[in-house]
C-alpha positions as a Markdown table, in Angstrom:
| # | Residue | x | y | z |
|---|---|---|---|---|
| 1 | Met | 41.5 | 0.5 | 9.0 |
| 2 | Phe | 40.0 | 3.6 | 7.3 |
| 3 | Leu | 40.4 | 2.1 | 3.8 |
| 4 | Leu | 38.8 | -1.2 | 4.9 |
| 5 | Gly | 35.9 | 0.8 | 6.4 |
| 6 | Leu | 35.6 | 2.8 | 3.1 |
| 7 | Leu | 35.6 | -0.5 | 1.1 |
| 8 | Ile | 32.8 | -2.0 | 3.3 |
| 9 | Leu | 30.8 | 1.3 | 2.9 |
| 10 | Val | 31.0 | 1.0 | -0.9 |
| 11 | Ala | 30.1 | -2.7 | -0.7 |
| 12 | Thr | 27.1 | -1.9 | 1.5 |
| 13 | Ala | 25.8 | 0.6 | -0.9 |
| 14 | Tyr | 26.2 | -1.8 | -3.8 |
| 15 | Leu | 24.4 | -4.6 | -1.9 |
| 16 | Ile | 21.5 | -2.3 | -1.0 |
| 17 | Ile | 21.3 | -1.2 | -4.7 |
| 18 | Lys | 21.1 | -4.9 | -5.6 |
| 19 | Lys | 18.1 | -5.2 | -3.4 |
| 20 | Tyr | 19.6 | -7.4 | -0.7 |
| 21 | Glu | 17.8 | -7.3 | 2.6 |
| 22 | Val | 18.5 | -3.8 | 4.0 |
| 23 | Arg | 18.6 | -4.8 | 7.7 |
| 24 | Met | 20.9 | -7.7 | 7.0 |
| 25 | Val | 23.3 | -5.7 | 5.0 |
| 26 | Leu | 23.5 | -2.8 | 7.4 |
| 27 | Phe | 23.8 | -5.0 | 10.5 |
| 28 | Thr | 26.4 | -7.3 | 9.0 |
| 29 | Ser | 28.5 | -4.5 | 7.6 |
| 30 | Gly | 28.5 | -2.6 | 10.9 |
| 31 | Leu | 29.4 | -5.8 | 12.9 |
| 32 | Leu | 32.2 | -6.6 | 10.4 |
| 33 | Met | 33.7 | -3.1 | 10.7 |
| 34 | Cys | 33.6 | -3.3 | 14.5 |
| 35 | Ile | 35.2 | -6.8 | 14.4 |
| 36 | Ile | 38.1 | -5.7 | 12.2 |
| 37 | Ser | 38.6 | -2.6 | 14.4 |
| 38 | Leu | 38.8 | -5.0 | 17.4 |
| 39 | Gln | 35.8 | -3.4 | 19.0 |
| 40 | Pro | 33.0 | -6.0 | 18.4 |
| 41 | Ile | 31.2 | -5.0 | 21.7 |
| 42 | Glu | 30.5 | -1.5 | 20.1 |
| 43 | Ala | 28.1 | -3.2 | 17.6 |
| 44 | Phe | 26.2 | -5.0 | 20.3 |
| 45 | Asp | 26.0 | -2.0 | 22.5 |
| 46 | Ala | 24.6 | 0.1 | 19.7 |
| 47 | Phe | 22.1 | -2.6 | 18.9 |
| 48 | Ala | 20.9 | -2.9 | 22.5 |
| 49 | Glu | 20.7 | 0.9 | 23.1 |
| 50 | Arg | 18.6 | 1.6 | 20.0 |
| 51 | Met | 16.3 | -1.3 | 20.7 |
| 52 | Val | 14.8 | 0.6 | 23.6 |
| 53 | Ala | 14.8 | 4.2 | 22.4 |
| 54 | Glu | 11.6 | 5.3 | 24.2 |
| 55 | Gly | 10.6 | 8.3 | 22.1 |
| 56 | Leu | 11.1 | 6.5 | 18.9 |
| 57 | Ile | 9.2 | 3.3 | 19.9 |
| 58 | Gln | 6.2 | 5.2 | 21.2 |
| 59 | Ala | 5.7 | 7.4 | 18.2 |
| 60 | Ile | 6.5 | 5.0 | 15.4 |
| 61 | Leu | 4.7 | 1.9 | 16.7 |
| 62 | Ser | 1.5 | 3.9 | 17.6 |
| 63 | Val | 1.3 | 5.8 | 14.3 |
| 64 | Leu | 1.7 | 2.7 | 12.1 |
| 65 | Ala | -0.6 | 0.6 | 14.3 |
| 66 | Phe | -3.3 | 3.3 | 13.9 |
| 67 | Ala | -2.7 | 3.2 | 10.1 |
| 68 | Gln | -3.3 | -0.6 | 10.1 |
| 69 | Val | -6.6 | -0.1 | 12.0 |
| 70 | Met | -7.7 | 2.5 | 9.5 |
| 71 | Lys | -7.0 | 0.1 | 6.7 |
| 72 | Phe | -8.8 | -2.7 | 8.5 |
| 73 | Thr | -11.9 | -0.7 | 9.2 |
| 74 | Lys | -11.8 | 0.8 | 5.7 |
| 75 | Cys | -11.9 | 4.3 | 7.1 |
| 76 | Asp | -9.0 | 5.1 | 4.8 |
| 77 | Gln | -11.2 | 4.2 | 1.8 |
| 78 | His | -13.9 | 6.6 | 2.9 |
| 79 | Leu | -11.3 | 9.5 | 3.0 |
| 80 | Val | -10.0 | 8.5 | -0.5 |
| 81 | His | -13.4 | 8.2 | -2.1 |
| 82 | Leu | -14.6 | 11.4 | -0.5 |
| 83 | Leu | -11.7 | 13.3 | -1.9 |
| 84 | Gly | -12.2 | 11.6 | -5.2 |
| 85 | Gly | -15.8 | 12.5 | -5.4 |
| 86 | Ile | -15.0 | 16.2 | -4.9 |
| 87 | Leu | -12.3 | 16.2 | -7.5 |
| 88 | Thr | -14.4 | 14.6 | -10.2 |
| 89 | Lys | -16.7 | 17.6 | -10.1 |
| 90 | Val | -13.8 | 19.9 | -11.1 |
| 91 | Lys | -12.0 | 18.1 | -13.9 |
| 92 | Pro | -9.6 | 21.0 | -14.8 |
| 93 | Ile | -7.8 | 20.5 | -11.6 |
| 94 | Leu | -7.9 | 16.7 | -11.5 |
| 95 | Val | -4.1 | 16.2 | -11.8 |
| 96 | Pro | -3.0 | 18.8 | -9.2 |
| 97 | Gly | -6.0 | 17.8 | -7.1 |
| 98 | Thr | -4.9 | 14.1 | -7.1 |
| 99 | Val | -1.4 | 15.1 | -6.0 |
| 100 | Leu | -2.9 | 17.1 | -3.2 |
| 101 | Ala | -5.3 | 14.2 | -2.2 |
| 102 | Ala | -2.4 | 11.7 | -2.1 |
| 103 | Tyr | -0.4 | 14.2 | -0.1 |
| 104 | Ile | -3.2 | 14.7 | 2.5 |
| 105 | Val | -3.9 | 10.9 | 2.8 |
| 106 | Asn | -0.1 | 10.3 | 3.2 |
| 107 | Ile | 0.0 | 12.8 | 6.1 |
| 108 | Ala | -2.6 | 10.7 | 7.9 |
| 109 | Leu | -1.4 | 7.3 | 6.7 |
| 110 | Pro | 2.4 | 7.7 | 6.4 |
| 111 | Ser | 3.2 | 4.8 | 4.1 |
| 112 | Ala | 4.2 | 5.6 | 0.5 |
| 113 | Ala | 3.2 | 2.2 | -0.8 |
| 114 | Gly | 0.0 | 2.1 | 1.3 |
| 115 | Thr | -1.0 | 5.5 | 0.1 |
| 116 | Ser | -0.4 | 4.5 | -3.5 |
| 117 | Ala | -2.5 | 1.4 | -3.1 |
| 118 | Ala | -5.4 | 3.2 | -1.4 |
| 119 | Val | -5.4 | 6.4 | -3.5 |
| 120 | Gly | -4.3 | 4.8 | -6.7 |
| 121 | Ala | -7.1 | 2.3 | -6.7 |
| 122 | Val | -9.7 | 5.1 | -6.9 |
| 123 | Phe | -7.9 | 8.1 | -8.5 |
| 124 | Ile | -5.9 | 6.5 | -11.3 |
| 125 | Pro | -9.0 | 5.0 | -13.0 |
| 126 | Val | -10.8 | 8.4 | -12.5 |
| 127 | Leu | -8.0 | 10.3 | -14.2 |
| 128 | Met | -7.7 | 7.8 | -17.1 |
| 129 | Ala | -11.5 | 7.9 | -17.6 |
| 130 | Ala | -11.2 | 11.7 | -17.9 |
| 131 | Gly | -8.8 | 11.3 | -20.8 |
| 132 | Ile | -5.6 | 11.8 | -18.9 |
| 133 | His | -2.6 | 9.7 | -20.0 |
| 134 | Pro | -2.0 | 6.7 | -17.6 |
| 135 | Ala | 1.6 | 7.7 | -16.8 |
| 136 | Ile | 0.4 | 11.2 | -15.7 |
| 137 | Ala | -2.4 | 9.6 | -13.7 |
| 138 | Ala | 0.0 | 7.3 | -11.9 |
| 139 | Ala | 2.6 | 10.1 | -11.4 |
| 140 | Ala | -0.1 | 12.3 | -9.8 |
| 141 | Val | -0.6 | 9.7 | -7.1 |
| 142 | Phe | 3.1 | 8.9 | -6.7 |
| 143 | Ser | 4.0 | 12.6 | -6.5 |
| 144 | Gly | 2.0 | 13.0 | -3.3 |
| 145 | Thr | 3.5 | 10.2 | -1.3 |
| 146 | Phe | 5.8 | 12.3 | 0.8 |
| 147 | Gly | 3.2 | 14.3 | 2.6 |
| 148 | Gly | 3.8 | 12.1 | 5.6 |
| 149 | Ala | 6.7 | 14.4 | 6.5 |
| 150 | Leu | 4.1 | 16.7 | 8.0 |
| 151 | Asn | 2.9 | 14.0 | 10.5 |
| 152 | Pro | 4.8 | 14.7 | 13.8 |
| 153 | Gly | 4.6 | 11.0 | 14.7 |
| 154 | Thr | 6.3 | 9.5 | 11.6 |
| 155 | Pro | 9.5 | 7.6 | 12.1 |
| 156 | His | 11.7 | 10.3 | 10.6 |
| 157 | Asn | 10.3 | 13.1 | 12.6 |
| 158 | Ala | 10.4 | 11.0 | 15.8 |
| 159 | Phe | 14.1 | 10.2 | 15.0 |
| 160 | Ile | 15.1 | 13.8 | 14.5 |
| 161 | Ala | 13.1 | 14.9 | 17.6 |
| 162 | Asp | 14.9 | 12.3 | 19.6 |
| 163 | Leu | 18.3 | 13.6 | 18.4 |
| 164 | Ala | 17.4 | 17.2 | 19.1 |
| 165 | Gly | 15.6 | 16.6 | 22.3 |
| 166 | Val | 12.3 | 18.3 | 21.1 |
| 167 | Ser | 8.8 | 17.1 | 20.2 |
| 168 | Gly | 7.7 | 15.9 | 16.8 |
| 169 | Met | 5.6 | 19.0 | 16.3 |
| 170 | Asp | 8.8 | 21.2 | 16.8 |
| 171 | Val | 10.5 | 19.3 | 14.0 |
| 172 | Val | 7.5 | 19.7 | 11.7 |
| 173 | Ser | 7.3 | 23.4 | 12.4 |
| 174 | Val | 10.9 | 23.8 | 11.2 |
| 175 | His | 10.6 | 21.9 | 7.9 |
| 176 | Ser | 6.9 | 22.6 | 7.1 |
| 177 | Val | 7.6 | 25.4 | 4.7 |
| 178 | Ala | 10.2 | 23.3 | 2.8 |
| 179 | Thr | 7.9 | 20.3 | 2.8 |
| 180 | Ile | 4.8 | 22.2 | 1.6 |
| 181 | Ser | 6.9 | 24.0 | -1.0 |
| 182 | Ala | 8.2 | 20.7 | -2.3 |
| 183 | Gly | 4.6 | 19.4 | -2.5 |
| 184 | Leu | 3.5 | 22.5 | -4.5 |
| 185 | Ile | 6.5 | 22.3 | -6.8 |
| 186 | Gly | 5.8 | 18.6 | -7.5 |
| 187 | Met | 2.2 | 19.4 | -8.2 |
| 188 | Leu | 2.8 | 22.3 | -10.5 |
| 189 | Ser | 5.8 | 20.6 | -12.3 |
| 190 | Leu | 3.7 | 17.5 | -13.1 |
| 191 | Thr | 0.8 | 19.6 | -14.3 |
| 192 | Ala | 3.1 | 21.6 | -16.6 |
| 193 | Ile | 4.7 | 18.4 | -17.9 |
| 194 | Gly | 1.3 | 17.0 | -18.7 |
| 195 | Tyr | 0.3 | 20.0 | -20.7 |
| 196 | Met | 3.7 | 20.2 | -22.5 |
| 197 | Arg | 3.5 | 16.5 | -23.5 |
| 198 | Asn | -0.2 | 17.0 | -24.4 |
| 199 | Glu | -1.2 | 14.2 | -22.0 |
| 200 | Met | -3.9 | 16.0 | -20.1 |
| 201 | Lys | -6.7 | 14.9 | -22.5 |
| 202 | Gly | -7.5 | 12.6 | -25.3 |
| 203 | Tyr | -6.6 | 9.3 | -23.7 |
| 204 | Glu | -9.3 | 6.6 | -24.4 |
| 205 | Leu | -9.9 | 4.3 | -21.5 |
| 206 | Gly | -10.9 | 0.7 | -22.2 |
| 207 | Ile | -13.9 | -0.3 | -20.2 |
| 208 | Gln | -12.0 | -3.2 | -18.7 |
| 209 | Gln | -9.5 | -0.8 | -17.2 |
| 210 | Asp | -12.0 | 1.2 | -15.2 |
| 211 | Glu | -12.2 | -0.8 | -12.0 |
| 212 | Arg | -13.4 | 2.0 | -9.8 |
| 213 | Ser | -16.2 | 1.0 | -7.5 |
| 214 | Glu | -19.3 | 3.0 | -8.3 |
| 215 | Asp | -21.2 | 1.5 | -5.4 |
| 216 | Phe | -18.9 | 2.8 | -2.6 |
| 217 | Lys | -20.7 | 5.5 | -0.6 |
| 218 | Pro | -18.1 | 7.5 | 1.4 |
| 219 | Glu | -19.2 | 8.7 | 4.8 |
| 220 | Val | -17.8 | 11.9 | 6.1 |
| 221 | Ile | -17.6 | 10.8 | 9.8 |
| 222 | Lys | -15.5 | 7.8 | 8.8 |
| 223 | Ala | -13.2 | 9.9 | 6.7 |
| 224 | Ile | -12.7 | 12.4 | 9.5 |
| 225 | Ile | -11.6 | 9.6 | 11.9 |
| 226 | Val | -8.4 | 9.1 | 9.7 |
| 227 | Val | -7.2 | 12.7 | 10.3 |
| 228 | Leu | -8.6 | 13.1 | 13.9 |
| 229 | Pro | -5.3 | 12.0 | 15.7 |
| 230 | Leu | -3.4 | 14.7 | 13.7 |
| 231 | Val | -6.0 | 17.3 | 14.8 |
| 232 | Leu | -5.7 | 16.2 | 18.4 |
| 233 | Leu | -1.9 | 16.4 | 18.2 |
| 234 | Met | -1.8 | 19.9 | 16.7 |
| 235 | Leu | -4.4 | 21.2 | 19.2 |
| 236 | Gly | -2.4 | 19.8 | 22.1 |
| 237 | Glu | 1.1 | 20.7 | 20.9 |
| 238 | Ser | 0.1 | 24.2 | 20.0 |
| 239 | Gly | -1.5 | 24.8 | 23.4 |
| 240 | Ala | -4.8 | 25.7 | 21.8 |
| 241 | Val | -6.5 | 23.0 | 23.9 |
| 242 | Pro | -4.4 | 22.7 | 27.1 |
| 243 | Ile | -6.1 | 19.5 | 28.2 |
| 244 | Leu | -4.7 | 17.7 | 25.2 |
| 245 | Gln | -1.0 | 18.8 | 25.8 |
| 246 | Glu | -0.2 | 15.6 | 27.8 |
| 247 | Leu | -1.9 | 13.3 | 25.3 |
| 248 | Gly | 1.1 | 12.8 | 23.0 |
| 249 | Val | 1.4 | 10.7 | 19.9 |
| 250 | Pro | 0.4 | 7.3 | 21.4 |
| 251 | Gly | -2.7 | 8.7 | 23.1 |
| 252 | Ser | -3.9 | 10.5 | 20.0 |
| 253 | Met | -3.5 | 7.4 | 17.9 |
| 254 | Ile | -5.2 | 5.1 | 20.4 |
| 255 | Ile | -8.2 | 7.5 | 20.6 |
| 256 | Gly | -8.4 | 7.6 | 16.8 |
| 257 | Ala | -8.3 | 3.8 | 16.6 |
| 258 | Ile | -11.0 | 3.4 | 19.3 |
| 259 | Leu | -13.3 | 5.9 | 17.6 |
| 260 | Gly | -12.7 | 4.2 | 14.2 |
| 261 | Val | -13.8 | 0.9 | 15.7 |
| 262 | Leu | -16.9 | 2.4 | 17.3 |
| 263 | Val | -18.0 | 4.4 | 14.2 |
| 264 | Thr | -17.5 | 1.4 | 11.8 |
| 265 | Lys | -18.9 | -1.1 | 14.4 |
| 266 | Thr | -15.9 | -3.3 | 13.8 |
| 267 | Asn | -15.3 | -6.4 | 16.0 |
| 268 | Pro | -13.2 | -4.9 | 18.8 |
| 269 | Ala | -11.2 | -8.2 | 19.2 |
| 270 | Asp | -10.2 | -8.2 | 15.5 |
| 271 | Ala | -9.4 | -4.5 | 15.6 |
| 272 | Thr | -7.2 | -5.0 | 18.7 |
| 273 | Lys | -5.4 | -7.8 | 17.1 |
| 274 | Thr | -4.8 | -5.6 | 14.0 |
| 275 | Phe | -3.5 | -2.7 | 16.1 |
| 276 | Phe | -0.9 | -4.9 | 17.9 |
| 277 | Asp | 0.0 | -6.7 | 14.7 |
| 278 | Gly | 0.6 | -3.2 | 13.2 |
| 279 | Met | 2.9 | -2.4 | 16.2 |
| 280 | Gly | 4.9 | -5.6 | 15.6 |
| 281 | Thr | 5.2 | -4.9 | 11.9 |
| 282 | Ala | 6.3 | -1.3 | 12.6 |
| 283 | Tyr | 9.0 | -2.6 | 15.0 |
| 284 | Ser | 10.2 | -5.1 | 12.4 |
| 285 | Asn | 10.1 | -3.0 | 9.3 |
| 286 | Val | 10.9 | 0.5 | 10.6 |
| 287 | Leu | 12.7 | 0.1 | 14.0 |
| 288 | Gly | 14.6 | -2.8 | 12.4 |
| 289 | Ile | 16.1 | -0.5 | 9.9 |
| 290 | Ile | 16.9 | 2.1 | 12.5 |
| 291 | Ile | 18.6 | -0.4 | 14.8 |
| 292 | Ser | 20.6 | -1.9 | 11.9 |
| 293 | Ala | 21.6 | 1.6 | 10.7 |
| 294 | Thr | 22.8 | 2.3 | 14.2 |
| 295 | Val | 25.0 | -0.8 | 14.2 |
| 296 | Phe | 26.3 | 0.2 | 10.7 |
| 297 | Val | 27.2 | 3.7 | 12.0 |
| 298 | Ser | 29.0 | 2.3 | 15.0 |
| 299 | Gly | 31.1 | 0.3 | 12.5 |
| 300 | Leu | 31.8 | 3.4 | 10.5 |
| 301 | Glu | 32.8 | 5.2 | 13.7 |
| 302 | Ala | 35.1 | 2.3 | 14.8 |
| 303 | Thr | 37.0 | 2.4 | 11.5 |
| 304 | Gly | 37.3 | 6.2 | 11.5 |
| 305 | Val | 35.2 | 6.8 | 8.4 |
| 306 | Val | 32.7 | 9.0 | 10.3 |
| 307 | Asp | 35.5 | 11.1 | 11.9 |
| 308 | Ala | 37.1 | 11.6 | 8.5 |
| 309 | Leu | 33.8 | 12.7 | 6.9 |
| 310 | Ile | 33.1 | 15.1 | 9.8 |
| 311 | Asn | 36.5 | 16.6 | 9.5 |
| 312 | Leu | 36.0 | 17.2 | 5.8 |
| 313 | Met | 32.6 | 18.7 | 6.4 |
| 314 | Thr | 33.9 | 20.9 | 9.1 |
| 315 | Glu | 36.7 | 22.3 | 6.9 |
| 316 | Val | 34.4 | 22.9 | 3.9 |
| 317 | Glu | 30.9 | 23.6 | 5.4 |
| 318 | Ala | 29.3 | 23.8 | 2.0 |
| 319 | Ile | 29.9 | 20.1 | 1.6 |
| 320 | Ala | 27.7 | 19.3 | 4.6 |
| 321 | Gly | 24.7 | 21.1 | 3.1 |
| 322 | Val | 25.1 | 19.5 | -0.4 |
| 323 | Ala | 25.8 | 16.1 | 1.2 |
| 324 | Gly | 22.7 | 16.4 | 3.5 |
| 325 | Ala | 20.5 | 17.2 | 0.5 |
| 326 | Phe | 21.9 | 15.1 | -2.4 |
| 327 | Gly | 23.5 | 12.2 | -0.5 |
| 328 | Pro | 20.2 | 10.7 | 0.8 |
| 329 | Phe | 18.4 | 11.9 | -2.3 |
| 330 | Met | 20.7 | 9.9 | -4.7 |
| 331 | Leu | 20.8 | 6.8 | -2.6 |
| 332 | Ser | 17.0 | 6.8 | -2.4 |
| 333 | Val | 16.7 | 7.2 | -6.2 |
| 334 | Ile | 19.0 | 4.2 | -6.7 |
| 335 | Thr | 17.5 | 1.9 | -3.9 |
| 336 | Gly | 13.9 | 2.9 | -4.0 |
| 337 | Ser | 13.8 | 3.4 | -0.3 |
| 338 | Gly | 14.3 | 6.6 | 1.6 |
| 339 | Asp | 14.5 | 5.0 | 5.1 |
| 340 | Ala | 18.0 | 3.5 | 5.0 |
| 341 | Ala | 19.6 | 6.6 | 3.5 |
| 342 | Ser | 17.9 | 9.0 | 5.8 |
| 343 | Phe | 18.4 | 7.0 | 9.1 |
| 344 | Ala | 22.0 | 6.3 | 8.3 |
| 345 | Phe | 22.8 | 9.9 | 7.5 |
| 346 | Asn | 20.9 | 11.2 | 10.5 |
| 347 | Glu | 22.6 | 8.7 | 12.8 |
| 348 | Ala | 26.1 | 9.4 | 11.6 |
| 349 | Ile | 26.2 | 13.1 | 10.6 |
| 350 | Thr | 23.3 | 15.0 | 12.0 |
| 351 | Pro | 24.4 | 14.9 | 15.7 |
| 352 | Gln | 27.4 | 17.0 | 14.6 |
| 353 | Ala | 25.3 | 19.5 | 12.7 |
| 354 | Val | 26.3 | 22.4 | 14.9 |
| 355 | Glu | 30.0 | 21.9 | 14.0 |
| 356 | Phe | 29.0 | 22.5 | 10.3 |
| 357 | Gly | 27.1 | 25.6 | 11.2 |
| 358 | Phe | 23.7 | 24.1 | 10.9 |
| 359 | Gly | 20.9 | 23.2 | 13.3 |
| 360 | Thr | 20.3 | 19.6 | 14.2 |
| 361 | Ile | 16.6 | 19.8 | 13.2 |
| 362 | Glu | 17.4 | 21.6 | 10.0 |
| 363 | Leu | 20.0 | 19.2 | 8.7 |
| 364 | Gly | 18.1 | 16.1 | 9.9 |
| 365 | Ser | 14.9 | 17.4 | 8.3 |
| 366 | Leu | 16.7 | 18.1 | 5.0 |
| 367 | Ala | 18.1 | 14.6 | 4.9 |
| 368 | Ala | 14.7 | 13.0 | 5.6 |
| 369 | Leu | 12.8 | 15.2 | 3.2 |
| 370 | Thr | 15.3 | 14.8 | 0.3 |
| 371 | Ala | 15.4 | 11.1 | 0.8 |
| 372 | Ala | 11.6 | 11.0 | 0.4 |
| 373 | Leu | 11.9 | 13.2 | -2.7 |
| 374 | Gly | 14.5 | 10.8 | -4.2 |
| 375 | Arg | 12.3 | 7.9 | -3.5 |
| 376 | Thr | 9.5 | 9.7 | -5.3 |
| 377 | Met | 11.5 | 9.6 | -8.6 |
| 378 | Ser | 12.8 | 6.1 | -8.2 |
| 379 | Pro | 11.5 | 3.5 | -10.6 |
| 380 | Val | 12.2 | 0.7 | -8.1 |
| 381 | Ala | 10.3 | 2.2 | -5.3 |
| 382 | Ala | 7.4 | 0.1 | -4.1 |
| 383 | Ala | 5.0 | 3.0 | -4.4 |
| 384 | Ala | 6.0 | 3.5 | -8.0 |
| 385 | Ile | 5.5 | -0.1 | -8.8 |
| 386 | Val | 2.0 | -0.1 | -7.2 |
| 387 | Cys | 1.0 | 3.0 | -9.3 |
| 388 | Ala | 2.5 | 1.5 | -12.4 |
| 389 | Asn | 0.4 | -1.6 | -12.0 |
| 390 | Tyr | -2.8 | 0.4 | -11.6 |
| 391 | Ala | -2.1 | 2.4 | -14.7 |
| 392 | Asn | -0.5 | -0.5 | -16.6 |
| 393 | Val | 2.6 | 1.5 | -17.5 |
| 394 | Asn | 6.3 | 1.0 | -17.0 |
| 395 | Pro | 7.6 | 2.7 | -13.7 |
| 396 | Ile | 10.2 | 4.5 | -15.8 |
| 397 | Glu | 7.5 | 6.4 | -17.6 |
| 398 | Ile | 6.2 | 7.6 | -14.2 |
| 399 | Val | 9.5 | 8.8 | -12.9 |
| 400 | Lys | 10.2 | 10.6 | -16.2 |
| 401 | Arg | 7.3 | 12.8 | -15.2 |
| 402 | Thr | 8.0 | 13.2 | -11.4 |
| 403 | Ala | 11.8 | 13.7 | -11.7 |
| 404 | Pro | 11.9 | 17.4 | -12.7 |
| 405 | Gly | 9.7 | 18.4 | -9.8 |
| 406 | Met | 11.6 | 16.3 | -7.2 |
| 407 | Ile | 15.0 | 17.6 | -8.3 |
| 408 | Leu | 13.8 | 21.2 | -8.1 |
| 409 | Ser | 12.2 | 20.5 | -4.8 |
| 410 | Thr | 15.5 | 19.2 | -3.4 |
| 411 | Ile | 17.3 | 22.3 | -4.4 |
| 412 | Val | 14.6 | 24.5 | -2.9 |
| 413 | Ala | 14.5 | 22.5 | 0.3 |
| 414 | Met | 18.2 | 22.9 | 0.7 |
| 415 | Leu | 17.9 | 26.7 | 0.3 |
| 416 | Ile | 15.1 | 26.9 | 2.7 |
| 417 | Leu | 16.4 | 24.7 | 5.5 |
| 418 | Leu | 20.1 | 25.7 | 5.3 |
């Protein structure tokens, strides 16, 4: 039974690498393992239980619904253009500044591809017009697309918080040093690579490539709306403003969405439809992966693969740390998605973290962060492809420049969190 489970595990990884539908592969593999173990009901129970995980649903759906409203009202563009306008006045720090700008935007709008689309449309032409090589320009945006780890309402933080029985802010407080360190390493590494390759000046931009809108006038109030829910969350969770303590992630996101509609004078009916469409998309794309990963893990448990892995990690604790860092990292590099790797690891292994001598939050955060870092050096990641299209370069050229920083960040994150 164990060998069959192992074979299905390998086949699952292969199919995900080959870009088959992730939810279909995870669900089918998990169900198949439960069936051959004569425990099919385990798969259905896992599916049903994860469908209604209250903490996960509230945080994930509200955060991604808010992000959809910010995109619909174009508040996200006001934040991006505002940051871009500031950076163009200090050209020597354009590259690190762009990484930081993408990082900040991703905290508020936690979608790597969405951040790449919003930030890349403005910043990549700006950098190229300043003489910076297109691959460095694209890599600068791509390197900042894991800042969402600092948003307490993101799916990964919500998932870890649910496992540990704490709040999303508690999770962020544990991994914030590692996450910020990774951002700084990525920023400095890319800047150093740009200078070493002599790609920080001298590139001549064709007029047809500069598609940046010169007519867009960013408004500070609309830019502030994008980060307002995060401010409300931090003030409430920290106890600085006691009245906000009961607000929670959904309340903060709803207030932000309402203010966004009021400030931009958007049709409230259209905005409401967008908000709930965003919730539906979030359930399908994010909760769908979490549910399917849960079924997959139930299959691994039924065939004894999880127990065997836990026993191995218990006997050799160092393996758990390395596996928590480089397992999700490598799978994300190969597949271009950090979600499946992170959720599967945190579903199967992280609940036993104490047995390996680690904290649940620490091991779970390490897996989530390193999965994001691996995705940030994957040429098949959606965010990489978006940036490559804006810069008109091959995604491979982008990841050649992001890879050193991401690898070093993974090692540093492991040392900090474990």
